[in-house]
Structures are given as structure tokens and as C-alpha cells.
C-alpha angles and dihedrals in degrees: 000000000000117000117198115208124222120287115212113238097182140331138187147132124279135173119235116244134193119237138080116302087226088078128059118273122227120267107288095015142110133200135199133191091225117013093199094053112002124200096173125037130180120199128188118238090232120062130223092269093054097256120142108242100163096109090051092046094054090046089068111105136205107276095032121118128243117197119200109199134179119234092223100054130027090207093054098089143113127210122215130190114219117236100171138004125207122191107214096180100247096027141024131233123206131194104210145174123213110250101175149324143220124260091254098042116151121169111254125253127223123292096014124137116237135172117245113194123177119201136176129203097242130030121240114269114280094012128120126283120281116300121264125225093263092065091079089067098035126105120251107309130216106242110061097017112053110228093023128124108293107263093225093054090048087050094050091053089048093050088060103035116020097083090042098050123342093199093052089048095053091047091055091049093049090049092050088050092049088051088064093055129080108262114244130212117274111247123209099173136009118203123197094182091250095057143358131228123206127205117207114214094024111251137199117251136220126037091321088056092048091052095048089048093053089047089052091048091056093045090056089071093053109104101195108044115189107250100182138005117257117264103257113168128073092246090050092054091046090052091049091058096047126093118255112275092244094065103248118126123178098214106068 
């Protein structure tokens, strides 16, 4: 018997928001009629990082699975089976049934950032093999998202780093994605006339800035950052064994 693993349709981070899922959620938000066991969910076409996810959301079909997962605990998740999908233009509405939950599931509160990941049992014809776990933390991938980080490049990074340190792996992928985008100016302050917002430290803007911020967020979880590259050449190794040029030596 051949078993086909889930294929990721779309994934991203959204903030929970109060209000009925029959009305549009705010940008980067999602709503549910009952957070403990939803039957109707509304998701903004723009995720919490500012990326346009509408095409991915409306690509979800009846029978697909949506997983709602906390960022703090991998066992704090709930799994929904999609019954219907309604394209609302700038947001999507899903009728769902609860299919399962993690051992630590607790219904989310308001204004909390959660991961939403939609998967289907079989990939579309001609597409890539089923998604790996690292896809949930990866930047937009091409395929299925045109203009995203090439899937094969992201997979090659994951092959080396995912089992070593998932956060470091994701940081490298987001940085690789940022390298494909046009750099944007670094902004220290933004003035609207009525008020001024300062950024400390100054940060780039636009999609490039969002990608670099996501990479920095993942790097913040990496305990052992590389501070310098190893000495590789023969001259470097010889210099490493030599005493400092000013004559001081700590061992005798």
C-alpha cells in the first residue's frame, strides 16, 4: 500500500481577533465562532507578517486539513477538516469540523499569534513531493508561491540544518529569501505629521525588511551564534600558534 504524506497548501502567522467570522477580520487577523471547537473561521488574506496569502487560502479545498498551532508549545494545536471554502476577496471563510488536538491544546485568547498551516493528502499533479516539517517555518516557497525562495534551495538548507537547529535553519532560509528581494532603505523614524514612530535599531522596510525581521526572530532562539570563521589556511594556523607581536605571552 502506498501512503502519501500531507502537502502544504499554505502556511503563515496570524493574530487571533474577537468578532464574528461572518465579517472580515483585520489585516493579519483571524476569527472563530468558538475558539475551543470552531465550526466557522475567517482568515485575513494578509498574514501577520504582511504577506499576501489570499491565493493560498482560496486554494484550500473541502477535505483538506488546517492546523492551528501555538508558537510556544508544539503540542498545543488543533486540527480542523475543511467543509467549505468561501473566497471573500480580501479574506477567506472556512466551515470546519474539529478532527483532533495536541496533548497540550488550550483554546487561544485574543491578540495571540498562532501558526495556521493548511495541508492536503496528495500534491497537485506535477508539483513537488509532500511537504517536510521545516516548510511550516520557511518563507514563501516557489512552488507553490511564484517569486518565493526556490523550493530546492530551501530543501538543501533544511537537509543540512533542520535536525541540528530548526531555528537556525529557518533563519538561513529567510535570509536566503531576503537575498532574492530588492533591498529597501533602512528607516530610523517615520513621521505621519500627527505623530512620529522611531525604530531602534533602525530597520529596513517592505518585504525585504519583513524577511530580515523574521530571520532575526529565529536567530534570537539560537544559543551558540558563530562569532568568527575557523582558521582554515596554513598561514592562519601558523599565526594562531605564534605569540602576540608585542611580546606578551600568558603561559610563562
